[in-house]
CHARMM-style PDB file with segment names, atoms N, HN, CA, C and O in Angstrom:
ATOM      1  N   MET     1     130.227 128.639 -29.055  1.00  0.00      PROA
ATOM      2  CA  MET     1     129.300 127.959 -29.842  1.00  0.00      PROA
ATOM      3  C   MET     1     128.380 128.734 -30.677  1.00  0.00      PROA
ATOM      4  O   MET     1     128.000 128.286 -31.758  1.00  0.00      PROA
ATOM      5  N   THR     2     127.954 130.016 -30.178  1.00  0.00      PROA
ATOM      6  HN  THR     2     128.263 130.381 -29.300  1.00  0.00      PROA
ATOM      7  CA  THR     2     127.101 130.837 -30.900  1.00  0.00      PROA
ATOM      8  C   THR     2     128.024 131.613 -32.104  1.00  0.00      PROA
ATOM      9  O   THR     2     127.529 131.925 -33.187  1.00  0.00      PROA
ATOM     10  N   ALA     3     129.243 131.836 -31.794  1.00  0.00      PROA
ATOM     11  HN  ALA     3     129.646 131.582 -30.915  1.00  0.00      PROA
ATOM     12  CA  ALA     3     129.808 132.494 -32.769  1.00  0.00      PROA
ATOM     13  C   ALA     3     130.207 131.627 -34.013  1.00  0.00      PROA
ATOM     14  O   ALA     3     130.342 132.092 -35.144  1.00  0.00      PROA
ATOM     15  N   VAL     4     130.385 130.261 -33.656  1.00  0.00      PROA
ATOM     16  HN  VAL     4     130.275 129.883 -32.737  1.00  0.00      PROA
ATOM     17  CA  VAL     4     130.640 129.264 -34.481  1.00  0.00      PROA
ATOM     18  C   VAL     4     129.484 129.120 -35.532  1.00  0.00      PROA
ATOM     19  O   VAL     4     129.601 129.270 -36.748  1.00  0.00      PROA
ATOM     20  N   SER     5     128.258 128.777 -34.784  1.00  0.00      PROA
ATOM     21  HN  SER     5     128.163 128.655 -33.796  1.00  0.00      PROA
ATOM     22  CA  SER     5     127.015 128.654 -35.712  1.00  0.00      PROA
ATOM     23  C   SER     5     126.609 129.860 -36.553  1.00  0.00      PROA
ATOM     24  O   SER     5     126.006 129.752 -37.621  1.00  0.00      PROA
ATOM     25  N   SER     6     127.024 131.162 -35.931  1.00  0.00      PROA
ATOM     26  HN  SER     6     127.514 131.250 -35.063  1.00  0.00      PROA
ATOM     27  CA  SER     6     126.666 132.350 -36.880  1.00  0.00      PROA
ATOM     28  C   SER     6     127.521 132.361 -37.876  1.00  0.00      PROA
ATOM     29  O   SER     6     126.969 132.659 -38.936  1.00  0.00      PROA
ATOM     30  N   THR     7     128.845 132.121 -37.977  1.00  0.00      PROA
ATOM     31  HN  THR     7     129.293 131.880 -37.117  1.00  0.00      PROA
ATOM     32  CA  THR     7     129.893 131.959 -38.936  1.00  0.00      PROA
ATOM     33  C   THR     7     129.326 130.992 -40.105  1.00  0.00      PROA
ATOM     34  O   THR     7     129.309 131.292 -41.299  1.00  0.00      PROA
ATOM     35  N   VAL     8     128.862 129.769 -39.538  1.00  0.00      PROA
ATOM     36  HN  VAL     8     128.875 129.526 -38.568  1.00  0.00      PROA
ATOM     37  CA  VAL     8     128.509 128.701 -40.573  1.00  0.00      PROA
ATOM     38  C   VAL     8     127.148 129.275 -41.218  1.00  0.00      PROA
ATOM     39  O   VAL     8     126.891 129.015 -42.394  1.00  0.00      PROA
ATOM     40  N   ASP     9     126.415 129.939 -40.554  1.00  0.00      PROA
ATOM     41  HN  ASP     9     126.624 130.151 -39.599  1.00  0.00      PROA
ATOM     42  CA  ASP     9     125.063 130.648 -41.179  1.00  0.00      PROA
ATOM     43  C   ASP     9     125.646 131.619 -42.280  1.00  0.00      PROA
ATOM     44  O   ASP     9     125.293 131.590 -43.460  1.00  0.00      PROA
ATOM     45  N   GLY    10     126.442 132.353 -41.827  1.00  0.00      PROA
ATOM     46  HN  GLY    10     126.728 132.376 -40.869  1.00  0.00      PROA
ATOM     47  CA  GLY    10     126.891 133.388 -42.802  1.00  0.00      PROA
ATOM     48  C   GLY    10     127.454 132.750 -44.133  1.00  0.00      PROA
ATOM     49  O   GLY    10     127.099 133.056 -45.272  1.00  0.00      PROA
ATOM     50  N   ARG    11     128.310 131.893 -43.810  1.00  0.00      PROA
ATOM     51  HN  ARG    11     128.598 131.645 -42.886  1.00  0.00      PROA
ATOM     52  CA  ARG    11     128.858 130.952 -45.130  1.00  0.00      PROA
ATOM     53  C   ARG    11     127.740 130.261 -45.944  1.00  0.00      PROA
ATOM     54  O   ARG    11     127.722 130.296 -47.174  1.00  0.00      PROA
ATOM     55  N   ARG    12     126.844 129.656 -45.224  1.00  0.00      PROA
ATOM     56  HN  ARG    12     126.859 129.628 -44.225  1.00  0.00      PROA
ATOM     57  CA  ARG    12     125.719 129.059 -46.009  1.00  0.00      PROA
ATOM     58  C   ARG    12     124.993 130.204 -46.806  1.00  0.00      PROA
ATOM     59  O   ARG    12     124.662 130.142 -47.990  1.00  0.00      PROA
ATOM     60  N   THR    13     124.809 131.227 -45.976  1.00  0.00      PROA
ATOM     61  HN  THR    13     125.078 131.278 -45.014  1.00  0.00      PROA
ATOM     62  CA  THR    13     123.785 132.407 -46.799  1.00  0.00      PROA
ATOM     63  C   THR    13     124.668 132.765 -48.041  1.00  0.00      PROA
ATOM     64  O   THR    13     124.143 132.858 -49.151  1.00  0.00      PROA
ATOM     65  N   THR    14     125.900 132.950 -47.872  1.00  0.00      PROA
ATOM     66  HN  THR    14     126.327 132.874 -46.970  1.00  0.00      PROA
ATOM     67  CA  THR    14     126.839 133.519 -48.875  1.00  0.00      PROA
ATOM     68  C   THR    14     126.855 132.530 -50.236  1.00  0.00      PROA
ATOM     69  O   THR    14     126.860 132.933 -51.399  1.00  0.00      PROA
ATOM     70  N   ARG    15     126.860 131.364 -49.862  1.00  0.00      PROA
ATOM     71  HN  ARG    15     126.856 131.037 -48.917  1.00  0.00      PROA
ATOM     72  CA  ARG    15     126.842 130.341 -50.947  1.00  0.00      PROA
ATOM     73  C   ARG    15     125.563 130.178 -51.570  1.00  0.00      PROA
ATOM     74  O   ARG    15     125.401 129.929 -52.764  1.00  0.00      PROA
ATOM     75  N   LEU    16     124.602 130.336 -50.661  1.00  0.00      PROA
ATOM     76  HN  LEU    16     124.733 130.538 -49.690  1.00  0.00      PROA
ATOM     77  CA  LEU    16     123.277 130.340 -51.592  1.00  0.00      PROA
ATOM     78  C   LEU    16     122.930 131.432 -52.277  1.00  0.00      PROA
ATOM     79  O   LEU    16     122.189 131.354 -53.256  1.00  0.00      PROA
ATOM     80  N   THR    17     123.493 132.720 -51.781  1.00  0.00      PROA
ATOM     81  HN  THR    17     124.096 132.783 -50.985  1.00  0.00      PROA
ATOM     82  CA  THR    17     123.204 133.690 -52.722  1.00  0.00      PROA
ATOM     83  C   THR    17     124.058 133.656 -53.902  1.00  0.00      PROA
ATOM     84  O   THR    17     123.562 134.166 -54.906  1.00  0.00      PROA
ATOM     85  N   ALA    18     125.268 133.154 -54.012  1.00  0.00      PROA
ATOM     86  HN  ALA    18     125.671 132.740 -53.197  1.00  0.00      PROA
ATOM     87  CA  ALA    18     126.168 132.915 -55.001  1.00  0.00      PROA
ATOM     88  C   ALA    18     125.399 132.035 -56.094  1.00  0.00      PROA
ATOM     89  O   ALA    18     125.401 132.337 -57.287  1.00  0.00      PROA
ATOM     90  N   VAL    19     124.700 130.844 -55.538  1.00  0.00      PROA
ATOM     91  HN  VAL    19     124.699 130.598 -54.569  1.00  0.00      PROA
ATOM     92  CA  VAL    19     124.010 129.874 -56.354  1.00  0.00      PROA
ATOM     93  C   VAL    19     123.099 130.617 -57.099  1.00  0.00      PROA
ATOM     94  O   VAL    19     122.992 130.505 -58.320  1.00  0.00      PROA
ATOM     95  N   VAL    20     122.333 131.493 -56.297  1.00  0.00      PROA
ATOM     96  HN  VAL    20     122.420 131.584 -55.305  1.00  0.00      PROA
ATOM     97  CA  VAL    20     120.990 132.033 -56.790  1.00  0.00      PROA
ATOM     98  C   VAL    20     121.491 133.092 -57.927  1.00  0.00      PROA
ATOM     99  O   VAL    20     120.970 133.129 -59.042  1.00  0.00      PROA
ATOM    100  N   HSD    21     122.445 133.857 -57.567  1.00  0.00      PROA
ATOM    101  HN  HSD    21     122.869 133.826 -56.661  1.00  0.00      PROA
ATOM    102  CA  HSD    21     123.343 134.846 -58.552  1.00  0.00      PROA
ATOM    103  C   HSD    21     123.605 134.163 -59.876  1.00  0.00      PROA
ATOM    104  O   HSD    21     123.258 134.705 -60.926  1.00  0.00      PROA
ATOM    105  N   VAL    22     124.216 132.969 -59.854  1.00  0.00      PROA
ATOM    106  HN  VAL    22     124.498 132.529 -59.002  1.00  0.00      PROA
ATOM    107  CA  VAL    22     124.692 132.373 -60.988  1.00  0.00      PROA
ATOM    108  C   VAL    22     123.336 131.828 -61.827  1.00  0.00      PROA
ATOM    109  O   VAL    22     123.229 132.046 -63.034  1.00  0.00      PROA
ATOM    110  N   TYR    23     122.446 131.192 -61.161  1.00  0.00      PROA
ATOM    111  HN  TYR    23     122.534 131.015 -60.181  1.00  0.00      PROA
ATOM    112  CA  TYR    23     121.166 130.734 -61.634  1.00  0.00      PROA
ATOM    113  C   TYR    23     120.674 131.818 -62.444  1.00  0.00      PROA
ATOM    114  O   TYR    23     120.576 131.733 -63.668  1.00  0.00      PROA
ATOM    115  N   GLY    24     120.320 132.977 -61.680  1.00  0.00      PROA
ATOM    116  HN  GLY    24     120.399 133.046 -60.686  1.00  0.00      PROA
ATOM    117  CA  GLY    24     119.617 134.183 -62.278  1.00  0.00      PROA
ATOM    118  C   GLY    24     120.335 134.605 -63.524  1.00  0.00      PROA
ATOM    119  O   GLY    24     119.761 134.801 -64.595  1.00  0.00      PROA
ATOM    120  N   GLY    25     121.607 134.731 -63.327  1.00  0.00      PROA
ATOM    121  HN  GLY    25     122.074 134.571 -62.457  1.00  0.00      PROA
ATOM    122  CA  GLY    25     122.395 135.145 -64.507  1.00  0.00      PROA
ATOM    123  C   GLY    25     122.141 134.153 -65.733  1.00  0.00      PROA
ATOM    124  O   GLY    25     121.934 134.642 -66.844  1.00  0.00      PROA
ATOM    125  N   ARG    26     122.153 132.805 -65.558  1.00  0.00      PROA
ATOM    126  HN  ARG    26     122.321 132.408 -64.656  1.00  0.00      PROA
ATOM    127  CA  ARG    26     121.702 131.873 -66.703  1.00  0.00      PROA
ATOM    128  C   ARG    26     120.602 132.137 -67.162  1.00  0.00      PROA
ATOM    129  O   ARG    26     120.451 132.152 -68.384  1.00  0.00      PROA
ATOM    130  N   GLN    27     119.631 132.393 -66.360  1.00  0.00      PROA
ATOM    131  HN  GLN    27     119.754 132.381 -65.367  1.00  0.00      PROA
ATOM    132  CA  GLN    27     118.105 132.617 -66.790  1.00  0.00      PROA
ATOM    133  C   GLN    27     118.210 133.925 -67.762  1.00  0.00      PROA
ATOM    134  O   GLN    27     117.901 133.934 -68.954  1.00  0.00      PROA
ATOM    135  N   ILE    28     118.638 134.871 -67.114  1.00  0.00      PROA
ATOM    136  HN  ILE    28     118.889 134.864 -66.146  1.00  0.00      PROA
ATOM    137  CA  ILE    28     118.594 136.037 -68.045  1.00  0.00      PROA
ATOM    138  C   ILE    28     119.320 135.961 -69.437  1.00  0.00      PROA
ATOM    139  O   ILE    28     118.825 136.471 -70.442  1.00  0.00      PROA
ATOM    140  N   THR    29     120.517 135.299 -69.438  1.00  0.00      PROA
ATOM    141  HN  THR    29     120.919 134.885 -68.621  1.00  0.00      PROA
ATOM    142  CA  THR    29     121.248 134.815 -70.691  1.00  0.00      PROA
ATOM    143  C   THR    29     120.413 134.336 -71.572  1.00  0.00      PROA
ATOM    144  O   THR    29     120.217 134.870 -72.663  1.00  0.00      PROA
ATOM    145  N   THR    30     119.763 133.123 -71.111  1.00  0.00      PROA
ATOM    146  HN  THR    30     119.922 132.690 -70.224  1.00  0.00      PROA
ATOM    147  CA  THR    30     118.788 132.414 -71.822  1.00  0.00      PROA
ATOM    148  C   THR    30     117.639 133.229 -72.574  1.00  0.00      PROA
ATOM    149  O   THR    30     117.356 133.183 -73.771  1.00  0.00      PROA
ATOM    150  N   PHE    31     117.056 133.983 -71.565  1.00  0.00      PROA
ATOM    151  HN  PHE    31     117.286 134.020 -70.592  1.00  0.00      PROA
ATOM    152  CA  PHE    31     115.879 134.989 -71.987  1.00  0.00      PROA
ATOM    153  C   PHE    31     116.469 135.777 -72.956  1.00  0.00      PROA
ATOM    154  O   PHE    31     115.868 135.838 -74.028  1.00  0.00      PROA
ATOM    155  N   VAL    32     117.540 136.418 -72.837  1.00  0.00      PROA
ATOM    156  HN  VAL    32     118.029 136.368 -71.966  1.00  0.00      PROA
ATOM    157  CA  VAL    32     118.087 137.537 -73.982  1.00  0.00      PROA
ATOM    158  C   VAL    32     118.317 136.674 -75.287  1.00  0.00      PROA
ATOM    159  O   VAL    32     117.895 137.094 -76.364  1.00  0.00      PROA
ATOM    160  N   SER    33     118.984 135.468 -75.193  1.00  0.00      PROA
ATOM    161  HN  SER    33     119.327 135.126 -74.317  1.00  0.00      PROA
ATOM    162  CA  SER    33     119.114 134.778 -76.476  1.00  0.00      PROA
ATOM    163  C   SER    33     117.883 134.469 -77.165  1.00  0.00      PROA
ATOM    164  O   SER    33     117.808 134.604 -78.386  1.00  0.00      PROA
ATOM    165  N   TYR    34     116.880 134.048 -76.444  1.00  0.00      PROA
ATOM    166  HN  TYR    34     116.941 133.937 -75.451  1.00  0.00      PROA
ATOM    167  CA  TYR    34     115.483 133.689 -76.940  1.00  0.00      PROA
ATOM    168  C   TYR    34     114.896 134.876 -77.499  1.00  0.00      PROA
ATOM    169  O   TYR    34     114.337 134.774 -78.591  1.00  0.00      PROA
ATOM    170  N   LEU    35     114.940 136.047 -76.881  1.00  0.00      PROA
ATOM    171  HN  LEU    35     115.394 136.130 -75.994  1.00  0.00      PROA
ATOM    172  CA  LEU    35     114.336 137.393 -77.607  1.00  0.00      PROA
ATOM    173  C   LEU    35     115.308 137.602 -78.856  1.00  0.00      PROA
ATOM    174  O   LEU    35     114.733 137.837 -79.919  1.00  0.00      PROA
ATOM    175  N   LEU    36     116.521 137.556 -78.873  1.00  0.00      PROA
ATOM    176  HN  LEU    36     116.988 137.366 -78.009  1.00  0.00      PROA
ATOM    177  CA  LEU    36     117.368 137.975 -80.023  1.00  0.00      PROA
ATOM    178  C   LEU    36     116.816 136.820 -81.103  1.00  0.00      PROA
ATOM    179  O   LEU    36     116.398 137.197 -82.198  1.00  0.00      PROA
ATOM    180  N   ARG    37     116.828 135.609 -80.806  1.00  0.00      PROA
ATOM    181  HN  ARG    37     117.168 135.303 -79.917  1.00  0.00      PROA
ATOM    182  CA  ARG    37     116.361 134.522 -81.858  1.00  0.00      PROA
ATOM    183  C   ARG    37     114.974 135.008 -82.541  1.00  0.00      PROA
ATOM    184  O   ARG    37     114.743 134.909 -83.746  1.00  0.00      PROA
ATOM    185  N   HSD    38     114.174 135.497 -81.670  1.00  0.00      PROA
ATOM    186  HN  HSD    38     114.361 135.578 -80.691  1.00  0.00      PROA
ATOM    187  CA  HSD    38     112.767 135.839 -82.096  1.00  0.00      PROA
ATOM    188  C   HSD    38     112.901 137.212 -82.857  1.00  0.00      PROA
ATOM    189  O   HSD    38     112.115 137.417 -83.782  1.00  0.00      PROA
ATOM    190  N   LEU    39     113.623 137.946 -82.608  1.00  0.00      PROA
ATOM    191  HN  LEU    39     114.261 137.779 -81.856  1.00  0.00      PROA
ATOM    192  CA  LEU    39     113.751 139.272 -83.457  1.00  0.00      PROA
ATOM    193  C   LEU    39     114.346 139.062 -84.682  1.00  0.00      PROA
ATOM    194  O   LEU    39     113.857 139.544 -85.704  1.00  0.00      PROA
ATOM    195  N   VAL    40     115.435 138.338 -84.689  1.00  0.00      PROA
ATOM    196  HN  VAL    40     115.832 137.946 -83.859  1.00  0.00      PROA
ATOM    197  CA  VAL    40     116.105 137.599 -86.064  1.00  0.00      PROA
ATOM    198  C   VAL    40     114.863 136.995 -87.042  1.00  0.00      PROA
ATOM    199  O   VAL    40     114.765 137.331 -88.223  1.00  0.00      PROA
ATOM    200  N   ILE    41     113.996 136.123 -86.428  1.00  0.00      PROA
ATOM    201  HN  ILE    41     114.076 135.850 -85.470  1.00  0.00      PROA
ATOM    202  CA  ILE    41     113.149 135.416 -87.220  1.00  0.00      PROA
ATOM    203  C   ILE    41     111.850 136.437 -87.767  1.00  0.00      PROA
ATOM    204  O   ILE    41     111.246 136.327 -88.834  1.00  0.00      PROA
ATOM    205  N   LEU    42     111.657 137.334 -86.815  1.00  0.00      PROA
ATOM    206  HN  LEU    42     112.148 137.424 -85.949  1.00  0.00      PROA
ATOM    207  CA  LEU    42     110.761 138.467 -87.401  1.00  0.00      PROA
ATOM    208  C   LEU    42     111.297 139.366 -88.546  1.00  0.00      PROA
ATOM    209  O   LEU    42     110.621 139.807 -89.475  1.00  0.00      PROA
ATOM    210  N   ALA    43     112.706 139.582 -88.316  1.00  0.00      PROA
ATOM    211  HN  ALA    43     113.256 139.224 -87.561  1.00  0.00      PROA
ATOM    212  CA  ALA    43     113.406 140.505 -89.105  1.00  0.00      PROA
ATOM    213  C   ALA    43     113.425 139.687 -90.670  1.00  0.00      PROA
ATOM    214  O   ALA    43     113.076 140.265 -91.699  1.00  0.00      PROA
ATOM    215  N   VAL    44     113.864 138.347 -90.635  1.00  0.00      PROA
ATOM    216  HN  VAL    44     114.147 137.878 -89.799  1.00  0.00      PROA
ATOM    217  CA  VAL    44     113.835 137.538 -91.861  1.00  0.00      PROA
ATOM    218  C   VAL    44     112.543 137.449 -92.451  1.00  0.00      PROA
ATOM    219  O   VAL    44     112.409 137.589 -93.666  1.00  0.00      PROA
ATOM    220  N   THR    45     111.648 137.243 -91.748  1.00  0.00      PROA
ATOM    221  HN  THR    45     111.756 137.129 -90.760  1.00  0.00      PROA
ATOM    222  CA  THR    45     110.213 136.968 -92.216  1.00  0.00      PROA
ATOM    223  C   THR    45     109.483 138.308 -92.516  1.00  0.00      PROA
ATOM    224  OT1 THR    45     108.315 138.301 -92.905  1.00  0.00      PROA
TER     225      THR     45
END
């Protein structure tokens, strides 16, 4: 019983880490594109 529950916890943690990693990656990409857009606007004006 203990081994099964620990395996489930491990899987849950891995899945959560993957979700956080993907979400963090999206946030970073959005932030970078936002910065680039502002740099282009500053360069044009």
